[in-house]
C-alpha positions as CSV (number, residue, x, y, z in Angstrom):
1,M,0.0,0.0,0.0
2,N,1.3,3.5,-0.9
3,S,2.1,5.9,1.9
4,P,-0.1,8.9,2.0
5,S,1.1,11.9,0.1
6,P,1.1,15.6,1.4
7,A,-2.4,17.1,1.8
8,D,-2.0,19.5,-1.1
9,W,-1.1,16.8,-3.6
10,C,-4.0,15.4,-5.7
11,E,-4.5,12.4,-8.0
12,V,-5.2,13.4,-11.6
13,L,-5.3,11.9,-15.0
14,L,-2.6,12.9,-17.4
15,D,-5.2,13.9,-20.0
16,D,-6.8,16.3,-17.6
17,V,-3.6,18.3,-16.8
18,A,-1.7,18.1,-20.1
19,D,-2.6,20.5,-22.9
20,E,-2.4,17.6,-25.4
21,V,-1.7,13.9,-25.4
22,T,-1.3,12.5,-29.0
23,V,0.8,10.0,-30.9
24,G,3.4,10.2,-33.6
25,Y,3.1,8.8,-37.1
26,V,2.4,5.1,-37.3
27,G,3.2,3.5,-40.7
28,S,6.0,2.4,-43.0
29,M,8.9,4.8,-43.1
30,T,11.9,3.1,-44.8
31,Q,11.3,4.7,-48.2
32,E,11.2,8.2,-46.7
33,Y,14.6,8.2,-45.0
34,I,17.2,10.5,-46.5
35,E,20.9,11.1,-45.6
36,K,20.3,14.6,-44.1
37,G,17.2,16.6,-43.3
38,I,14.7,16.8,-40.5
39,P,15.6,14.5,-37.5
40,W,13.1,11.6,-37.3
41,L,12.9,10.1,-33.8
42,R,11.9,6.5,-33.3
43,S,11.6,4.4,-30.2
44,K,15.3,3.4,-30.3
45,N,16.2,7.1,-30.1
46,V,14.5,7.6,-26.8
47,E,16.2,6.5,-23.6
48,P,14.9,7.3,-20.1
49,F,15.6,11.0,-19.5
50,N,17.5,11.7,-22.8
51,I,17.5,11.5,-26.6
52,D,20.0,9.0,-28.1
53,W,21.4,10.3,-31.4
54,N,22.9,7.0,-32.4
55,D,21.4,5.8,-35.7
56,M,19.2,8.9,-36.0
57,K,17.1,8.9,-39.2
58,Y,16.2,11.9,-41.3
59,V,13.3,12.9,-43.6
60,S,12.7,15.7,-46.1
61,E,11.1,19.0,-45.2
62,D,8.2,18.2,-47.5
63,F,7.4,14.9,-45.7
64,H,7.8,16.7,-42.3
65,R,5.3,19.4,-43.3
66,K,2.8,16.7,-44.4
67,L,2.9,15.2,-40.9
68,S,2.2,18.2,-38.7
69,K,0.4,16.1,-36.2
70,S,3.6,14.2,-35.3
71,A,5.9,17.2,-35.5
72,L,7.9,17.7,-32.3
73,R,8.6,20.9,-30.4
74,P,11.2,21.7,-27.7
75,G,9.6,21.0,-24.4
76,D,7.5,18.1,-25.7
77,V,7.6,14.9,-23.6
78,V,7.9,11.7,-25.7
79,I,7.1,8.2,-24.5
80,V,8.2,5.0,-26.2
81,R,5.3,2.8,-27.4
82,T,7.1,-0.3,-28.5
83,G,10.6,-1.8,-27.8
84,K,11.1,0.0,-24.5
85,P,7.5,0.9,-23.7
86,G,7.3,3.7,-21.2
87,A,10.8,5.2,-21.5
88,A,10.3,9.0,-21.6
89,A,12.5,11.9,-22.5
90,L,12.2,15.7,-23.0
91,I,12.7,17.2,-26.4
92,P,15.6,19.7,-25.8
93,D,15.8,23.2,-27.1
94,S,18.6,22.1,-29.3
95,L,16.2,20.0,-31.3
96,A,14.2,22.9,-32.7
97,V,12.6,21.0,-35.6
98,A,11.9,17.2,-35.5
99,N,9.3,14.6,-36.2
100,C,8.6,11.1,-35.0
101,S,7.0,7.8,-35.3
102,D,5.6,5.3,-32.8
103,L,5.9,7.7,-29.8
104,V,3.3,9.2,-27.5
105,I,3.7,12.9,-27.4
106,V,2.7,14.9,-24.3
107,R,2.4,18.7,-24.3
108,C,2.4,19.7,-20.6
109,G,1.0,23.2,-20.4
110,K,0.6,25.3,-17.3
111,K,-0.6,22.6,-14.8
112,L,2.1,20.1,-15.4
113,D,5.9,20.8,-15.4
114,K,7.5,19.1,-18.3
115,R,10.6,17.9,-16.4
116,F,8.5,16.7,-13.5
117,C,6.4,14.8,-16.1
118,V,9.5,13.0,-17.5
119,Y,10.7,12.0,-14.0
120,Y,7.3,10.8,-13.1
121,L,6.9,8.7,-16.2
122,N,10.3,7.1,-15.8
123,S,9.7,6.2,-12.1
124,A,6.4,6.4,-10.4
125,A,4.4,5.5,-13.6
126,K,6.2,2.3,-14.4
127,H,3.5,0.0,-12.8
128,H,0.7,1.7,-14.7
129,I,2.6,1.6,-18.0
130,H,3.4,-2.1,-17.7
131,S,-0.1,-3.0,-16.6
132,H,-1.5,-1.3,-19.7
133,L,0.7,-2.9,-22.3
134,V,-1.2,-4.5,-25.2
135,G,-0.3,-6.8,-28.1
136,A,0.5,-10.5,-28.2
137,V,3.6,-10.5,-30.4
138,Q,5.1,-7.1,-29.6
139,Q,3.7,-5.3,-26.6
140,H,3.1,-1.6,-26.8
141,F,1.8,1.3,-24.7
142,N,-0.9,3.2,-26.6
143,V,-2.0,6.8,-26.4
144,G,-5.3,5.8,-24.8
145,A,-3.5,4.2,-21.8
146,A,-1.3,7.3,-21.6
147,K,-4.3,9.6,-21.3
148,K,-5.6,7.5,-18.4
149,L,-2.3,7.6,-16.5
150,K,-2.9,8.6,-12.9
151,I,-0.4,11.1,-11.5
152,N,0.0,12.0,-7.8
153,L,0.5,15.7,-8.6
154,P,1.9,18.3,-6.2
155,P,1.3,22.1,-6.8
156,I,3.1,23.5,-9.8
157,E,5.7,25.3,-7.6
158,E,6.6,22.0,-5.9
159,Q,6.7,20.2,-9.2
160,R,9.3,22.7,-10.4
161,A,11.3,22.4,-7.2
162,I,11.4,18.6,-7.5
163,A,12.4,18.9,-11.2
164,S,15.1,21.4,-10.3
165,I,16.7,19.1,-7.8
166,L,16.7,16.1,-10.1
167,G,17.4,18.3,-13.1
168,A,20.7,19.6,-11.6
169,L,21.9,16.0,-11.6
170,D,20.8,15.4,-15.2
171,D,22.2,18.7,-16.4
172,K,25.7,17.6,-15.1
173,I,25.3,14.2,-16.7
174,E,24.4,15.9,-20.0
175,L,27.4,18.3,-19.6
176,N,29.7,15.4,-19.1
177,R,28.2,13.7,-22.2
178,R,28.9,16.8,-24.3
179,M,32.4,17.2,-22.9
180,N,33.1,13.6,-23.6
181,A,31.9,13.9,-27.2
182,T,34.2,16.9,-27.7
183,L,37.2,15.1,-26.2
184,E,36.5,12.0,-28.3
185,S,36.2,14.1,-31.4
186,L,39.6,15.6,-30.6
187,A,41.3,12.2,-30.2
188,R,39.7,11.0,-33.5
189,A,40.8,14.1,-35.3
190,I,44.4,13.6,-34.2
191,F,44.3,10.0,-35.3
192,K,42.9,10.9,-38.7
193,S,45.4,13.7,-39.2
194,W,48.4,11.5,-38.4
195,F,47.4,8.0,-39.5
196,V,44.8,8.5,-42.2
197,D,45.4,11.8,-44.0
198,F,49.2,11.8,-43.1
199,D,49.2,15.6,-42.7
200,P,52.6,15.7,-40.9
201,V,54.2,13.9,-43.9
202,K,52.6,16.3,-46.3
203,I,53.9,19.2,-44.2
204,N,57.4,17.8,-44.2
205,A,57.1,17.4,-48.0
206,G,56.0,21.1,-48.4
207,Q,52.6,20.1,-49.6
208,M,50.7,22.0,-46.8
209,P,51.5,24.6,-44.2
210,A,52.7,23.6,-40.8
211,D,50.0,25.5,-38.9
212,F,50.4,24.7,-35.2
213,Y,52.3,21.4,-35.6
214,D,55.2,21.0,-33.1
215,P,58.5,20.7,-35.0
216,T,59.6,18.0,-32.6
217,L,56.5,16.0,-33.5
218,L,57.0,16.6,-37.2
219,S,60.5,15.2,-36.9
220,L,59.0,11.8,-36.1
221,F,57.4,11.6,-39.6
222,P,59.1,11.1,-42.9
223,S,58.8,13.6,-45.8
224,T,58.1,11.1,-48.6
225,F,55.5,8.4,-49.5
226,Q,55.8,4.9,-50.8
227,D,53.4,2.8,-52.8
228,S,51.5,0.0,-51.0
229,E,48.5,-2.3,-51.6
230,L,46.5,0.2,-49.6
231,G,47.7,3.2,-51.7
232,P,50.5,5.7,-50.8
233,I,51.7,5.4,-47.2
234,P,54.5,7.2,-45.4
235,E,58.0,6.0,-46.2
236,G,59.1,3.3,-43.8
237,W,55.6,2.4,-42.5
238,E,54.4,-1.2,-42.8
239,I,51.4,-2.9,-44.3
240,T,50.6,-6.1,-42.4
241,T,47.5,-7.9,-41.0
242,I,45.6,-7.5,-37.8
243,D,46.6,-10.9,-36.6
244,E,50.3,-10.0,-37.0
245,V,49.8,-6.9,-34.8
246,V,47.4,-7.8,-32.0
247,E,45.7,-10.9,-30.5
248,S,42.0,-11.0,-31.1
249,V,39.8,-13.4,-29.2
250,G,36.1,-14.2,-28.7
251,G,34.0,-15.1,-25.7
252,A,31.2,-17.4,-24.5
253,T,28.2,-17.8,-22.3
254,P,28.6,-20.4,-19.6
255,S,25.5,-22.4,-18.9
256,T,22.9,-20.2,-17.2
257,K,21.4,-23.4,-15.7
258,K,24.4,-23.9,-13.5
259,S,24.2,-21.5,-10.5
260,E,27.8,-22.0,-9.6
261,F,28.8,-20.0,-12.7
262,W,26.6,-17.0,-11.8
263,E,25.3,-16.8,-8.2
264,G,27.5,-14.5,-6.1
265,G,29.6,-13.7,-9.1
266,T,31.9,-10.7,-8.7
267,L,33.7,-10.6,-12.1
268,P,32.3,-8.3,-14.9
269,W,30.9,-10.2,-17.8
270,A,30.0,-8.2,-20.9
271,T,27.5,-8.6,-23.7
272,P,27.0,-6.2,-26.6
273,K,24.0,-4.8,-24.7
274,D,26.4,-3.3,-22.3
275,L,27.9,-1.2,-25.1
276,S,24.6,-0.2,-26.8
277,G,23.8,2.7,-24.5
278,L,27.3,4.1,-23.9
279,Q,27.7,7.8,-24.4
280,A,31.4,7.4,-24.8
281,P,33.6,4.4,-25.9
282,I,34.6,3.6,-22.3
283,L,33.1,0.6,-20.4
284,V,33.2,1.0,-16.6
285,E,30.5,-1.5,-15.6
286,T,28.5,-4.5,-16.9
287,D,24.9,-5.6,-16.1
288,R,25.9,-9.1,-15.2
289,R,28.7,-10.6,-13.2
290,I,30.2,-14.1,-13.2
291,T,32.0,-16.4,-10.8
292,E,35.6,-17.4,-11.2
293,L,34.3,-20.9,-12.0
294,G,32.1,-19.4,-14.8
295,A,35.0,-17.3,-16.2
296,G,37.0,-20.5,-16.3
297,K,34.5,-21.9,-18.8
298,I,35.4,-19.1,-21.3
299,S,38.4,-19.8,-23.4
300,S,39.5,-16.2,-23.4
301,G,39.0,-16.0,-19.6
302,M,39.3,-12.6,-17.9
303,L,40.6,-10.1,-20.4
304,P,42.9,-7.3,-19.1
305,A,41.9,-3.7,-18.5
306,G,42.6,-1.8,-21.7
307,T,41.1,-4.5,-24.0
308,V,39.2,-3.0,-26.9
309,L,35.8,-4.7,-27.2
310,M,34.0,-4.7,-30.6
311,S,30.5,-6.2,-31.0
312,S,30.7,-8.8,-33.8
313,R,27.0,-9.2,-34.4
314,A,23.5,-7.8,-33.5
315,P,24.9,-5.3,-34.5
316,V,28.4,-5.2,-35.8
317,G,30.5,-2.2,-34.6
318,Y,29.8,-1.2,-31.0
319,L,33.2,-0.2,-29.6
320,A,34.6,0.4,-26.1
321,I,37.8,0.2,-24.1
322,A,37.2,-1.9,-20.9
323,T,38.6,0.0,-17.9
324,M,38.6,-3.2,-15.8
325,P,39.4,-6.9,-16.3
326,V,36.3,-8.4,-18.0
327,A,34.9,-11.6,-19.5
328,I,32.9,-11.5,-22.6
329,N,30.1,-13.4,-24.4
330,Q,30.2,-14.7,-27.9
331,G,29.0,-11.4,-29.4
332,F,32.4,-9.8,-29.4
333,I,35.8,-9.7,-30.9
334,A,38.2,-8.5,-28.2
335,I,41.4,-6.9,-29.2
336,K,44.3,-7.0,-26.7
337,P,46.7,-4.1,-26.8
338,N,50.5,-4.8,-26.7
339,E,53.8,-3.0,-26.9
340,R,53.4,-2.5,-30.6
341,V,49.9,-0.9,-30.7
342,S,47.9,0.6,-27.8
343,Q,44.2,0.3,-27.0
344,F,43.8,4.0,-28.1
345,F,45.4,3.3,-31.5
346,M,43.3,0.2,-32.1
347,L,40.0,1.9,-30.9
348,N,40.5,4.7,-33.4
349,W,41.7,2.4,-36.2
350,C,38.4,0.4,-35.8
351,Q,36.4,3.6,-35.8
352,E,38.0,4.8,-38.9
353,N,37.8,1.4,-40.7
354,M,34.3,0.4,-39.5
355,D,32.9,0.4,-43.0
356,R,35.6,-2.0,-44.1
357,I,35.0,-4.2,-41.1
358,K,31.3,-4.3,-41.7
359,G,32.0,-5.1,-45.4
360,R,33.6,-8.3,-44.3
361,A,30.6,-9.5,-42.2
362,G,28.6,-12.5,-43.4
363,G,25.5,-14.2,-42.1
364,T,22.0,-14.8,-43.4
365,T,19.9,-14.0,-40.3
366,F,21.9,-11.0,-39.3
367,P,25.4,-9.6,-40.2
368,E,28.3,-11.0,-38.2
369,I,32.1,-10.4,-38.5
370,S,34.0,-13.5,-37.6
371,K,37.5,-13.6,-36.2
372,K,38.5,-15.5,-39.3
373,N,37.4,-12.6,-41.5
374,F,38.7,-9.9,-39.1
375,R,42.2,-11.1,-38.5
376,P,43.5,-11.0,-42.1
377,M,42.4,-7.4,-42.6
378,K,45.2,-5.1,-43.8
379,I,46.5,-2.4,-41.4
380,C,49.1,0.3,-41.9
381,V,51.3,0.3,-38.9
382,P,53.6,3.3,-38.1
383,P,56.9,3.0,-36.3
384,A,56.6,2.3,-32.5
385,N,57.8,5.8,-31.5
386,L,54.9,7.3,-33.4
387,V,52.3,5.0,-31.9
388,Q,53.8,5.9,-28.5
389,A,53.6,9.6,-29.2
390,F,50.0,9.3,-30.1
391,T,49.3,7.2,-27.0
392,D,51.0,9.7,-24.7
393,L,49.0,12.5,-26.3
394,V,45.6,11.0,-26.1
395,R,45.8,9.0,-22.9
396,P,44.9,12.0,-20.7
397,V,41.9,12.6,-23.0
398,Y,40.6,9.1,-22.5
399,D,41.4,9.3,-18.8
400,S,39.2,12.4,-18.5
401,I,36.4,10.7,-20.5
402,A,36.6,7.7,-18.1
403,E,36.4,10.0,-15.0
404,Q,33.4,11.7,-16.4
405,V,31.7,8.5,-17.3
406,N,32.2,7.3,-13.7
407,E,30.9,10.6,-12.3
408,S,27.8,10.4,-14.5
409,R,27.2,6.9,-13.4
410,T,27.3,8.0,-9.7
411,L,25.1,11.0,-10.4
412,S,22.6,8.7,-12.2
413,Q,22.5,6.4,-9.2
414,Q,21.9,9.4,-6.9
415,R,19.1,10.5,-9.1
416,D,17.5,7.1,-9.1
417,V,17.6,7.0,-5.2
418,L,16.1,10.5,-4.9
419,L,13.4,9.9,-7.6
420,P,10.9,7.8,-5.6
421,Q,11.4,9.8,-2.4
422,L,10.7,13.1,-4.1
423,L,7.8,11.9,-6.3
424,S,6.0,10.3,-3.3
425,G,6.4,13.4,-1.1
426,K,8.4,11.5,1.5
427,L,11.3,13.8,0.9
428,P,9.9,17.3,1.1
429,V,11.4,20.3,-0.7
430,V,11.7,23.8,0.8
431,L,10.4,26.1,-1.9
432,E,11.9,29.3,-0.5
433,E,15.4,27.8,-0.9
434,M,14.6,26.6,-4.5
435,N,13.6,30.1,-5.7
436,V,10.5,28.9,-7.4
């Protein structure tokens, strides 16, 4: 039985306090997608509390105008109907123009604070949402059930105060995400300049200005190119294969029927799902843990911290550096760094060559890149001192990313602890101190 809420809170229906509760476009979309245009949100782009830009689709302005009913505005609350039914997020100001399919859209108005609504949907409303799912094959949460959602609603000032407390945590999480995206872009730009475009070699050859390149760094690069099977490469660099440079291994899933492999396990065990929602290519935690006995059933055992994990199927191409020793399931190719190439070099090489990697995938049900097809891939390897220079330069960048990933994880845990306390009224807020 629920504890009584404060006297000035009241139970209302979402449809009675929101300005509008409607639904996005429902229908076939594949033929409408274009390379760039109006962002088109689907269920996979909505995570609890935030919008996921991975695999965002786009539609033309003409198609967007035809579907004014499902057009999104900053401040709209969107709720996933299928896949992850009930996951809710706020459309940010940065997403000024967008459209959507298969999402419930809530426009909150003056009686319901939009951020409070998102927090309520992702926490207190879970029971209602899951008890109103329909569909035999694929369950979904429809707009009718959303309208009937009961909300234990405090006065608007208190809603804003609660949202402000929780929002401060989410704002810092979002700031960390943006900072990490910037840092990762910086590391990728350096890798591309040095090892893909060969800018320092071109500078030494007089083909482009030095700009801000350090003369000491430029001295590590040659000034001429040589022909290779991958095209022109810097003089003295080597074309070889992945299996000549690094050790790549797979994983397994010990029998889930044997409790001794899982119960009380303390060792991280990763599946591609652990990488699917990462905001940066750094893995600091896994959903499941395994026992030492279970890890012993996996031929690759516990992989060392610094191992690059690449999902090899469903889908191909999730990437992350494990910050801790980890065991993996069969959905990965794991790349162990060594004295010749670092984890940072291999992570960026995989990112730059992902189209090539995916091009070697086979499979009839879903694409899969096997170790047999991955290991013979050609790779251009620079001298060891250049790899070390790159590693020394970007290591602090990835260390900062890892620190912020860990901080965001802690902040998320704090938010999840506070959520039910604040939304039930058990943890009161002092409005005067919140300036609402």
